[in-house]
N, C-alpha and C positions, 0 to 999 in steps of 0.2 A: 542510537540507543541512549536512553537517559541513564546517567550515572549519579548516584546519591553523593552529596557533599553537604557539610554544615555551612550555613551562611551566617557570617558574623552579624551582630546586632539584630538578631531575630529573637531568640530566647523563648519561643513558643513552647518548646519541650520543657522549659524550666517552670512552667505552671504545673504544679504537682498535686493540686487539690484531689484528695482521694475520691471524692464523690464524682469527679470527672473521669476517674479510672477505676471503675468498680471491680475489675477483674485482677487487681494487683496480686492477690493471693494465689492466682493460678500460674503466675510466672516469676514470682519472687519467693525465695525460701524465707523462713521465719527471721533469720538474721538480716537479710536484705530488706525485708518488709519493715522491720524495726528501724533500720537506718533510714529508709525512705521516709517513714512517718516522722522521724526526728528532723528531717530536712524541710518539712512543710511549715512555712510561716503562717501567721494568723490570716494573711490575705490569700493563702493558697499558693503563693510563689515560693520557690526554693529560697531558703535563708542565705544561700551562697550566690544568689543571682543579684547582680548590681543593676537595678532598674534604670539608673541614670545613664550608665555606659552600655547597658544591655549586654553584659558579659558575665560569664561564670567566674567567680573569684577563686575557685579551686580547680579550674579546668585541668591542669596537669595531674591532679590528684583526685579527680572525681571518681565516684564509685563505678564499678563495671556496668551497672544497669543504666548509667548515663552515657555509655559509649556505644557507638554504632560500629560494631565489628561483627564479622561472621560468627566467631565463637560465642559472643554474647547473645546474638539473635538466634543462633541455633539452639543454645541452651534455654533461653527464655521462651521462644516462640516456635521452635522446631523449623525454622526457616532454612532452606537449602541454600548453598552458596550462590547458585545461579538465580536465586529469587531475592537475594538481599537488596539489591538496588531498588527494584520495584516495591518491595515491602517497606523499606525505609522511606522512600519517596512518598508512598501513600500515607504512612504514619505522620510524616512532617506536614504534608498538605492538610491532613485532618486537624492537626494541632494548630497550624497557622490559621486555617479557616475559623476554628473555634475561638481563637484569641483575637485575631486581627481582622478576619473577614475574607471571603473568597476573592474579592477584588482589591485587596489591600496592597500597598507597596511591598510589604514583606512577602506576600504570595508571589507577586510579580518578580521580585528579586530571586526568590527561591527557584521558581520555575525556569527562569533564565539561566541561573547557575547550573542546574542539573540537566538542562536540555530538554525540558518538557515543552511540547508545542512547537518544536522547531520543524 
């Protein structure tokens, strides 16, 4: 069974361009939405994402909506605990495909890390 995990040096989820996520208002409250919008740089990437190192510069202090936890995903998307891994894996695969491509090294590393295709 595949188990979700974050894969270092990916950062696909740090591409925050609101036009790529048109349903933000459906899962972020007004304060979260304002914070989210304030984090979007001119190029669509999070202002806290270091593109050189491909790491979050505020990782320990990142907002809840940047965290893949049961409580966050239950609140934002109504995901049940037994569905979290599959839901999070699907989200990551979608973002990785959009940013880097379906056949990218990032997708290969992610799928290997989470145990997809084993």
